[in-house]
C-alpha positions in Angstrom: 75.5 -119.3 -113.0 75.0 -115.5 -113.2 72.8 -115.4 -110.2 75.3 -117.3 -108.1 78.1 -115.0 -109.2 76.0 -111.9 -108.4 75.2 -113.3 -105.0 78.9 -113.8 -104.3 79.8 -110.3 -105.5 77.1 -108.9 -103.2 78.7 -110.9 -100.3 82.1 -109.4 -101.2 80.6 -105.9 -101.2 78.9 -106.4 -97.9 82.1 -107.6 -96.2 84.1 -104.8 -97.8 81.5 -102.3 -96.6 81.6 -103.7 -93.1 85.4 -103.5 -92.8 85.4 -100.0 -94.5 82.9 -98.7 -91.9 85.0 -100.1 -89.0 88.2 -98.6 -90.4 86.5 -95.2 -90.9 85.4 -95.2 -87.3 88.9 -96.1 -86.1 90.5 -93.4 -88.2 88.1 -90.8 -86.9 89.0 -91.9 -83.3 92.7 -91.8 -84.2 92.4 -88.2 -85.6 90.7 -87.1 -82.3 93.5 -88.7 -80.3 96.1 -87.0 -82.4 94.4 -83.7 -81.9 94.3 -84.2 -78.2 98.0 -85.3 -78.2 98.9 -82.0 -80.0 97.1 -80.0 -77.3 98.3 -82.0 -74.4 100.0 -80.1 -71.6 101.7 -82.7 -69.4 104.2 -85.5 -70.1 101.8 -88.0 -68.4 98.9 -86.9 -70.7 101.2 -87.2 -73.7 102.3 -90.7 -72.7 98.7 -91.8 -72.1 97.6 -90.4 -75.5 100.7 -91.9 -77.2 99.7 -95.3 -75.8 96.1 -94.8 -76.9 97.3 -93.8 -80.4 99.5 -96.9 -80.6 96.6 -99.1 -79.5 94.4 -97.5 -82.2 97.0 -98.1 -84.8 97.2 -101.8 -83.7 93.4 -102.1 -84.1 93.6 -100.6 -87.6 96.3 -103.0 -88.6 94.4 -106.0 -87.2 91.2 -105.0 -89.0 93.2 -104.6 -92.2 94.7 -108.1 -91.8 91.4 -109.7 -91.0 89.7 -108.0 -94.0 92.5 -109.1 -96.3 92.2 -112.7 -95.0 88.4 -112.7 -95.3 88.4 -111.3 -98.8 91.1 -113.7 -99.9 89.2 -116.6 -98.4 86.0 -115.6 -100.1 87.8 -115.1 -103.4 89.2 -118.7 -103.1 85.7 -120.0 -102.3 84.3 -118.1 -105.3 86.9 -119.6 -107.6 86.1 -123.0 -106.4 82.3 -122.4 -106.9 83.0 -121.1 -110.4 85.0 -124.2 -111.2 82.3 -126.5 -109.9 79.6 -124.6 -111.8 81.7 -124.9 -115.0 82.3 -128.6 -114.3 78.6 -129.1 -113.9 77.9 -127.1 -117.0 80.3 -129.1 -119.1 78.9 -132.4 -117.7 75.4 -131.3 -118.7 76.5 -131.5 -122.3 79.0 -134.4 -122.3 78.0 -136.5 -119.3 80.2 -137.3 -116.3 83.9 -136.6 -117.0 86.4 -138.8 -115.3 
Protein backbone atom coordinates (compact mmCIF):
# COMPACT_ATOMS: atom_id res chain seq x y z
CA UNK A 1 0.00 0.00 0.00
CA UNK A 2 2.77 2.42 0.88
CA UNK A 3 4.63 1.81 -2.38
CA UNK A 4 1.50 2.57 -4.41
CA UNK A 5 0.83 5.72 -2.45
CA UNK A 6 4.43 6.90 -2.91
CA UNK A 7 4.22 6.22 -6.65
CA UNK A 8 1.04 8.27 -6.85
CA UNK A 9 2.63 11.13 -4.91
CA UNK A 10 5.62 11.03 -7.27
CA UNK A 11 3.23 11.26 -10.23
CA UNK A 12 1.53 14.27 -8.63
CA UNK A 13 4.89 15.92 -8.06
CA UNK A 14 5.99 15.31 -11.67
CA UNK A 15 2.79 16.80 -13.05
CA UNK A 16 3.01 19.78 -10.71
CA UNK A 17 6.65 20.29 -11.69
CA UNK A 18 5.78 20.17 -15.41
CA UNK A 19 3.04 22.77 -15.08
CA UNK A 20 5.16 24.92 -12.79
CA UNK A 21 7.96 24.94 -15.35
CA UNK A 22 5.55 25.91 -18.14
CA UNK A 23 4.09 28.72 -16.06
CA UNK A 24 7.53 30.02 -15.11
CA UNK A 25 8.47 30.25 -18.78
CA UNK A 26 5.19 32.00 -19.64
CA UNK A 27 5.63 34.52 -16.83
CA UNK A 28 9.19 35.27 -17.97
CA UNK A 29 7.90 35.93 -21.48
CA UNK A 30 5.12 38.08 -20.05
CA UNK A 31 7.63 40.19 -18.11
CA UNK A 32 9.65 40.73 -21.29
CA UNK A 33 6.54 41.79 -23.19
CA UNK A 34 5.55 44.19 -20.42
CA UNK A 35 9.04 45.71 -20.49
CA UNK A 36 8.86 46.14 -24.24
CA UNK A 37 5.39 47.66 -23.88
CA UNK A 38 6.73 50.23 -21.38
CA UNK A 39 9.45 51.21 -23.83
CA UNK A 40 7.29 51.20 -26.95
CA UNK A 41 7.24 54.35 -29.02
CA UNK A 42 4.34 54.06 -31.43
CA UNK A 43 0.63 53.35 -30.93
CA UNK A 44 0.89 50.44 -33.38
CA UNK A 45 3.74 48.88 -31.40
CA UNK A 46 1.76 49.34 -28.16
CA UNK A 47 -1.28 47.70 -29.70
CA UNK A 48 0.73 44.74 -30.98
CA UNK A 49 2.40 44.30 -27.60
CA UNK A 50 -0.93 44.70 -25.81
CA UNK A 51 -2.35 41.89 -27.97
CA UNK A 52 0.71 39.74 -27.28
CA UNK A 53 0.32 40.36 -23.53
CA UNK A 54 -3.37 39.42 -23.68
CA UNK A 55 -2.48 36.23 -25.54
CA UNK A 56 0.18 35.39 -22.96
CA UNK A 57 -2.31 35.95 -20.14
CA UNK A 58 -4.78 33.64 -21.90
CA UNK A 59 -2.07 30.95 -22.16
CA UNK A 60 -1.32 31.29 -18.45
CA UNK A 61 -5.00 31.02 -17.58
CA UNK A 62 -5.38 27.95 -19.79
CA UNK A 63 -2.35 26.23 -18.25
CA UNK A 64 -3.69 26.97 -14.76
CA UNK A 65 -7.08 25.47 -15.63
CA UNK A 66 -5.52 22.38 -17.22
CA UNK A 67 -3.24 21.90 -14.21
CA UNK A 68 -6.17 22.25 -11.83
CA UNK A 69 -8.19 19.72 -13.83
CA UNK A 70 -5.32 17.22 -14.11
CA UNK A 71 -4.43 17.40 -10.43
CA UNK A 72 -8.09 17.03 -9.41
CA UNK A 73 -8.47 14.05 -11.76
CA UNK A 74 -5.37 12.41 -10.31
CA UNK A 75 -6.58 13.12 -6.78
CA UNK A 76 -9.90 11.42 -7.55
CA UNK A 77 -8.09 8.45 -9.10
CA UNK A 78 -5.82 8.20 -6.06
CA UNK A 79 -8.79 8.23 -3.70
CA UNK A 80 -10.38 5.44 -5.71
CA UNK A 81 -7.15 3.43 -5.62
CA UNK A 82 -6.85 3.99 -1.86
CA UNK A 83 -10.42 2.81 -1.37
CA UNK A 84 -9.78 -0.28 -3.50
CA UNK A 85 -6.58 -1.08 -1.60
CA UNK A 86 -8.42 -0.69 1.69
CA UNK A 87 -11.21 -2.93 0.43
CA UNK A 88 -8.68 -5.58 -0.61
CA UNK A 89 -6.89 -5.26 2.72
CA UNK A 90 -10.12 -5.76 4.67
CA UNK A 91 -11.11 -8.68 2.44
CA UNK A 92 -7.77 -10.35 3.15
CA UNK A 93 -8.84 -10.65 6.80
CA UNK A 94 -12.56 -11.24 6.53
CA UNK A 95 -13.10 -12.67 3.07
CA UNK A 96 -15.25 -11.14 0.34
CA UNK A 97 -17.68 -8.55 1.67
CA UNK A 98 -20.99 -8.18 -0.13
